Each structure stands twice: as structure tokens, then as C-alpha cells.
DRENKOLFI-5280 format. One record per residue (C-alpha): residue number from 1; residue in one letter; chain; y, z, x. Coordinates in steps of 0.1 Angstrom, whole numbers. Layout:
BEGIN
- NUM	A	A	Y	Z	X;
...
//
This chain:
BEGIN
- 1	M	A	-203	-980	-767;
- 2	S	A	-225	-950	-761;
- 3	D	A	-231	-923	-786;
- 4	P	A	-210	-891	-781;
- 5	K	A	-240	-869	-787;
- 6	T	A	-259	-887	-759;
- 7	L	A	-229	-883	-736;
- 8	M	A	-227	-845	-744;
- 9	V	A	-264	-840	-737;
- 10	A	A	-262	-860	-705;
- 11	G	A	-232	-838	-694;
- 12	L	A	-250	-806	-701;
- 13	C	A	-281	-818	-682;
- 14	A	A	-259	-827	-653;
- 15	V	A	-243	-793	-653;
- 16	A	A	-277	-776	-655;
- 17	A	A	-290	-797	-626;
- 18	A	A	-260	-788	-605;
- 19	C	A	-264	-751	-612;
- 20	V	A	-301	-753	-603;
- 21	A	A	-293	-772	-571;
- 22	Y	A	-266	-746	-562;
- 23	A	A	-289	-717	-569;
- 24	V	A	-318	-732	-549;
- 25	V	A	-303	-753	-521;
- 26	V	A	-270	-736	-512;
- 27	P	A	-286	-703	-500;
- 28	L	A	-308	-722	-477;
- 29	L	A	-279	-738	-458;
- 30	P	A	-270	-718	-426;
- 31	S	A	-233	-724	-430;
- 32	E	A	-233	-711	-466;
- 33	A	A	-256	-681	-462;
- 34	R	A	-246	-650	-480;
- 35	P	A	-221	-631	-458;
- 36	A	A	-225	-599	-476;
- 37	K	A	-262	-597	-470;
- 38	R	A	-257	-607	-434;
- 39	Q	A	-231	-579	-431;
- 40	Q	A	-254	-554	-447;
- 41	A	A	-283	-564	-425;
- 42	V	A	-261	-560	-394;
- 43	I	A	-248	-527	-406;
- 44	G	A	-284	-516	-414;
- 45	R	A	-296	-525	-380;
- 46	R	A	-266	-507	-364;
- 47	N	A	-272	-476	-385;
- 48	A	A	-309	-477	-376;
- 49	G	A	-300	-480	-339;
- 50	E	A	-276	-450	-342;
- 51	R	A	-302	-430	-360;
- 52	I	A	-327	-438	-333;
- 53	Q	A	-302	-428	-306;
- 54	A	A	-294	-396	-324;
- 55	V	A	-331	-387	-327;
- 56	N	A	-335	-394	-290;
- 57	R	A	-305	-373	-281;
- 58	R	A	-319	-344	-303;
- 59	E	A	-353	-347	-286;
- 60	Q	A	-337	-347	-252;
- 61	V	A	-316	-316	-260;
- 62	A	A	-346	-298	-275;
- 63	K	A	-367	-307	-245;
- 64	S	A	-340	-294	-221;
- 65	L	A	-336	-262	-240;
- 66	K	A	-373	-257	-241;
- 67	D	A	-375	-262	-203;
- 68	L	A	-347	-237	-199;
- 69	D	A	-365	-212	-221;
- 70	D	A	-398	-217	-202;
- 71	K	A	-380	-212	-169;
- 72	E	A	-363	-180	-181;
- 73	K	A	-396	-167	-194;
- 74	K	A	-414	-174	-161;
- 75	S	A	-386	-160	-139;
- 76	R	A	-387	-122	-140;
- 77	P	A	-353	-106	-134;
- 78	S	A	-347	-80	-107;
- 79	L	A	-346	-43	-115;
- 80	E	A	-308	-42	-108;
- 81	L	A	-303	-70	-133;
- 82	R	A	-325	-54	-160;
- 83	L	A	-306	-21	-156;
- 84	A	A	-273	-40	-161;
- 85	Q	A	-287	-58	-191;
- 86	A	A	-298	-25	-206;
- 87	G	A	-263	-11	-201;
- 88	L	A	-274	17	-178;
- 89	G	A	-250	26	-151;
- 90	L	A	-278	34	-126;
- 91	S	A	-287	19	-93;
- 92	R	A	-322	9	-83;
- 93	K	A	-326	40	-61;
- 94	T	A	-314	64	-88;
- 95	F	A	-338	49	-114;
- 96	I	A	-367	52	-90;
- 97	I	A	-358	88	-82;
- 98	Y	A	-356	97	-119;
- 99	S	A	-389	80	-126;
- 100	A	A	-406	99	-97;
- 101	V	A	-392	133	-107;
- 102	G	A	-403	127	-143;
- 103	A	A	-437	117	-132;
- 104	G	A	-440	147	-110;
- 105	L	A	-430	171	-138;
- 106	C	A	-454	156	-163;
- 107	A	A	-483	155	-138;
- 108	L	A	-477	192	-130;
- 109	A	A	-477	201	-167;
- 110	A	A	-509	182	-172;
- 111	L	A	-525	198	-142;
- 112	I	A	-516	233	-154;
- 113	L	A	-527	227	-190;
- 114	S	A	-559	208	-184;
- 115	G	A	-569	214	-148;
- 116	N	A	-584	179	-146;
- 117	L	A	-573	159	-116;
- 118	L	A	-582	125	-131;
- 119	L	A	-562	132	-162;
- 120	T	A	-533	144	-140;
- 121	L	A	-533	111	-121;
- 122	A	A	-534	91	-153;
- 123	V	A	-504	111	-167;
- 124	A	A	-485	106	-134;
- 125	F	A	-491	69	-135;
- 126	A	A	-481	65	-171;
- 127	T	A	-450	86	-169;
- 128	G	A	-439	72	-135;
- 129	L	A	-444	35	-142;
- 130	G	A	-453	28	-178;
- 131	V	A	-428	50	-197;
- 132	P	A	-397	41	-176;
- 133	Q	A	-404	4	-177;
- 134	W	A	-411	5	-214;
- 135	L	A	-379	25	-221;
- 136	L	A	-359	1	-199;
- 137	G	A	-373	-29	-217;
- 138	Y	A	-366	-14	-251;
- 139	L	A	-329	-6	-242;
- 140	R	A	-325	-40	-227;
- 141	K	A	-338	-58	-258;
- 142	R	A	-318	-37	-281;
- 143	R	A	-285	-43	-262;
- 144	V	A	-292	-81	-260;
- 145	M	A	-299	-83	-297;
- 146	R	A	-266	-65	-305;
- 147	F	A	-248	-89	-283;
- 148	V	A	-264	-119	-300;
- 149	R	A	-256	-105	-334;
- 150	E	A	-219	-102	-326;
- 151	L	A	-215	-134	-306;
- 152	P	A	-207	-156	-336;
- 153	N	A	-179	-132	-345;
- 154	A	A	-165	-136	-310;
- 155	M	A	-166	-174	-314;
- 156	D	A	-147	-172	-347;
- 157	V	A	-120	-151	-329;
- 158	I	A	-117	-178	-302;
- 159	V	A	-116	-206	-329;
- 160	R	A	-89	-189	-349;
- 161	G	A	-69	-181	-317;
- 162	I	A	-70	-217	-305;
- 163	R	A	-60	-231	-338;
- 164	S	A	-31	-207	-340;
- 165	G	A	-19	-218	-305;
- 166	L	A	-33	-191	-282;
- 167	P	A	-49	-202	-249;
- 168	I	A	-86	-194	-245;
- 169	G	A	-79	-168	-218;
- 170	D	A	-59	-147	-243;
- 171	C	A	-87	-150	-269;
- 172	L	A	-112	-137	-243;
- 173	R	A	-89	-108	-236;
- 174	I	A	-87	-99	-273;
- 175	I	A	-125	-99	-275;
- 176	G	A	-127	-78	-243;
- 177	R	A	-102	-53	-258;
- 178	E	A	-112	-50	-295;
- 179	A	A	-148	-62	-299;
- 180	P	A	-176	-37	-303;
- 181	E	A	-201	-30	-275;
- 182	P	A	-218	-47	-257;
- 183	L	A	-196	-77	-265;
- 184	K	A	-165	-59	-253;
- 185	S	A	-178	-51	-218;
- 186	E	A	-194	-85	-212;
- 187	F	A	-163	-105	-221;
- 188	R	A	-142	-81	-201;
- 189	L	A	-164	-91	-171;
- 190	I	A	-156	-127	-179;
- 191	V	A	-118	-120	-178;
- 192	E	A	-122	-101	-145;
- 193	A	A	-142	-129	-130;
- 194	Q	A	-114	-153	-139;
- 195	A	A	-89	-130	-124;
- 196	L	A	-109	-131	-91;
- 197	G	A	-106	-169	-90;
- 198	L	A	-137	-182	-108;
- 199	S	A	-133	-209	-134;
- 200	L	A	-141	-204	-170;
- 201	P	A	-174	-223	-169;
- 202	E	A	-185	-204	-139;
- 203	S	A	-176	-171	-155;
- 204	V	A	-195	-180	-187;
- 205	A	A	-225	-190	-165;
- 206	K	A	-224	-155	-150;
- 207	L	A	-225	-142	-186;
- 208	H	A	-257	-162	-191;
- 209	E	A	-272	-145	-161;
- 210	R	A	-265	-111	-176;
- 211	M	A	-276	-121	-211;
- 212	P	A	-305	-146	-207;
- 213	V	A	-308	-157	-243;
- 214	P	A	-305	-193	-257;
- 215	E	A	-273	-184	-277;
- 216	V	A	-254	-176	-246;
- 217	N	A	-267	-207	-230;
- 218	F	A	-254	-228	-259;
- 219	F	A	-220	-211	-254;
- 220	A	A	-220	-219	-217;
- 221	I	A	-230	-255	-223;
- 222	V	A	-201	-260	-248;
- 223	I	A	-176	-245	-225;
- 224	G	A	-189	-265	-195;
- 225	I	A	-188	-298	-215;
- 226	Q	A	-153	-292	-228;
- 227	S	A	-139	-283	-193;
- 228	K	A	-153	-316	-179;
- 229	A	A	-150	-341	-207;
- 230	G	A	-124	-325	-229;
- 231	G	A	-125	-325	-267;
- 232	N	A	-118	-302	-296;
- 233	L	A	-130	-269	-284;
- 234	S	A	-123	-251	-317;
- 235	E	A	-144	-275	-337;
- 236	A	A	-173	-273	-312;
- 237	L	A	-172	-235	-311;
- 238	G	A	-169	-234	-349;
- 239	N	A	-200	-256	-353;
- 240	L	A	-219	-235	-327;
- 241	S	A	-209	-203	-346;
- 242	R	A	-223	-218	-378;
- 243	V	A	-255	-228	-360;
- 244	L	A	-260	-193	-345;
- 245	R	A	-255	-177	-379;
- 246	E	A	-281	-200	-395;
- 247	R	A	-304	-193	-366;
- 248	H	A	-300	-156	-372;
- 249	K	A	-306	-160	-409;
- 250	M	A	-338	-180	-402;
- 251	S	A	-350	-152	-378;
- 252	E	A	-344	-125	-404;
- 253	K	A	-362	-146	-431;
- 254	V	A	-392	-151	-409;
- 255	S	A	-392	-114	-400;
- 256	A	A	-391	-105	-437;
- 257	M	A	-419	-129	-446;
- 258	S	A	-441	-116	-419;
- 259	M	A	-434	-79	-426;
- 260	E	A	-466	-76	-447;
- 261	A	A	-487	-89	-418;
- 262	R	A	-469	-66	-394;
- 263	A	A	-476	-36	-416;
- 264	S	A	-512	-45	-420;
- 265	A	A	-516	-50	-382;
- 266	G	A	-500	-16	-376;
- 267	I	A	-523	2	-401;
- 268	I	A	-554	-15	-386;
- 269	A	A	-544	-7	-351;
- 270	S	A	-536	30	-358;
- 271	L	A	-566	37	-381;
- 272	P	A	-591	45	-353;
- 273	F	A	-568	70	-337;
- 274	V	A	-560	86	-370;
- 275	V	A	-597	89	-379;
- 276	A	A	-605	103	-344;
- 277	V	A	-578	130	-347;
- 278	L	A	-590	140	-382;
- 279	C	A	-626	142	-371;
- 280	W	A	-616	163	-341;
- 281	L	A	-597	187	-364;
- 282	S	A	-625	189	-389;
- 283	S	A	-656	189	-366;
- 284	P	A	-647	190	-328;
- 285	A	A	-684	192	-317;
- 286	Y	A	-693	160	-336;
- 287	I	A	-666	138	-320;
- 288	A	A	-668	155	-286;
- 289	L	A	-700	135	-279;
- 290	L	A	-678	105	-272;
- 291	W	A	-664	121	-239;
- 292	T	A	-691	146	-231;
- 293	T	A	-721	123	-229;
- 294	Q	A	-725	91	-208;
- 295	V	A	-735	70	-238;
- 296	G	A	-704	82	-257;
- 297	Q	A	-681	74	-227;
- 298	I	A	-695	39	-224;
- 299	A	A	-691	34	-261;
- 300	L	A	-655	47	-259;
- 301	V	A	-646	24	-231;
- 302	L	A	-661	-7	-248;
- 303	S	A	-645	2	-281;
- 304	G	A	-611	6	-264;
- 305	L	A	-614	-28	-247;
- 306	W	A	-625	-45	-279;
- 307	M	A	-597	-29	-298;
- 308	L	A	-572	-40	-271;
- 309	V	A	-584	-76	-276;
- 310	G	A	-579	-72	-314;
- 311	I	A	-544	-58	-310;
- 312	V	A	-534	-87	-287;
- 313	V	A	-548	-112	-311;
- 314	M	A	-530	-96	-341;
- 315	R	A	-497	-95	-321;
- 316	R	A	-499	-132	-313;
- 317	M	A	-506	-140	-350;
- 318	I	A	-475	-121	-362;
- 319	T	A	-451	-132	-335;
- 320	F	A	-431	-163	-342;
- 321	D	A	-408	-182	-318;
- 322	I	A	-376	-195	-334;
//
């Protein structure tokens, strides 16, 4: 009869051998592989595929938006469209007449005061073409920026109206009746276009023609996709409103961070003119050599061209696209 201690040691050795065999051999068997790890591996590959698809979609959307922005920058709008974007109730003919009359009056005043024909022609060219176009561009940019600043508020009105049960047409009428300008007039045109028989996506597309900015393009894309594929419009517009607000915050942050560089560029660009005026006030005969002698005129022209190059370079350094 065997010793009980020997039997106990043999049993423990057998249990240990079984545990080692289970730990080493069983995971190698295909039918007994760890299902949790397989599931995690499958989920990981699926998540990786979804992440890759999401990145590809974001790249495609970014590329499409960049192509649209490049196309908008290359295509110069007509004078009638720029007048409408600036909020001026003028026709093309009226604008040209006003520009011509202003150029004639300024040229006549320059001729009477100076008697120089070349200076008179320069003043007529500047006041007939340069100043009206600059003023039109300034008014257009200011009106578009006001519209972009108020657009997220309009989207919030649409979101709250839809969630409370109002149709989107009534939400647009509320914006066209109570929103500040220029949002009020532009959304009123959307409502009037719908009353004439255009669909909502077509009316919003017309809005993008009047306000050619990426924010309005986003709004038109959301409305177009919802009209074709359906979906939760309030959620989509809420997300778009949040994105536009963050975009505006980023723009303001970049502007604040580059303000020092802008101020330095303005001081550097204005310094030669300030020094020239001070020299002319203190000793006119000294600085008059720049335009009374041939060498001074050549130096003045070359200095102006070189300064123009510097201004362009500084402007490109302090301008950021967001």
C-alpha cells in the first residue's frame, strides 16, 4: 500500500502539470482561442476603418471647400452684384454717373488750385476709379462681415422654432421680420423667392450668390442635403451654428495675436510720409529737391516702388486665412 504523502505529492504534481498544459496548449488551439481578444481585435480593426473613413471624408470635404473658395476668389462678381452686396440701392449707370461727376469736380478743383495738368489727370483717375471702387469694396466687406456675425443667431432661431413645432418657412419669416440688418433683408429675399415658386435649397443658393462667404455655403449645403436625404435639421443647424461661432472666435483670436504685427506694419508704412511732411513744414527748400530735380524725381520713383514692395510683403505676412 502506497504512502499517503507520496499520493498527495503525486496529486499536486498532476494538478500543476494540468494547469501548465492548460495555460500553454489550450490558447494555441483554434477552437479554444480567446473570444474576448478576437472580439477586441475585430472591434479595433472596425474602429480603425471607421477612423480612416472619417479622415478621408474630412479630407474630401476640406478639399471641396477649398476648391469652392478658390473658385470664388478667381471669379470677380459683376458691378451690379457688388452694389447689391454693399447694400447700395444704385444701378450700374447711376454709380458710373456719380463716379464721373465726383472725378470731374475733384479734377476741376485740382486744376484751379495747382494749374498742373498732369496732377489734374492723376486726381481725376484716382477719384473716378480708385476711390469709388475702394469705397464700394469697403462697404461690401463691412456688410458681409455683419451678416456673417449674425448668421449663427439666425440658425439658433431656426433650431428653436423647429424644436417647438414651427415649419422652417415660418422661422425664415421671423428672421426676415425681426433680425437686424443685413440679415433681415437677405432672409426676406429668401422668403420672397419661395413665394415666387423657388424651393428652399434654390432660395438659399441665391443667398450664397449675394453673400459669397464659406459660412453661407455651409448653410446652403446643410439645407440641400436635408431636403434630399432627410434627417434632423435642427441638430444639423445647431452643430453648424456652434462651428460658425468657434470659427469666429478663432478669427478674433488670430486678429488679436497679430495686432502687434499690424501696428508695426502701419507705423513702418506711414513713417516715410510723416517724415516727408515734417521736413516740408520745417524746411521746404531742402525736401523740394525730390521733385524739382531729375535725380530727386528718379530717387522718389524708385523709393516709392521699393516701399510698395515692402508694403505688399508686410501685408502678406500679417494676413491669415482661416
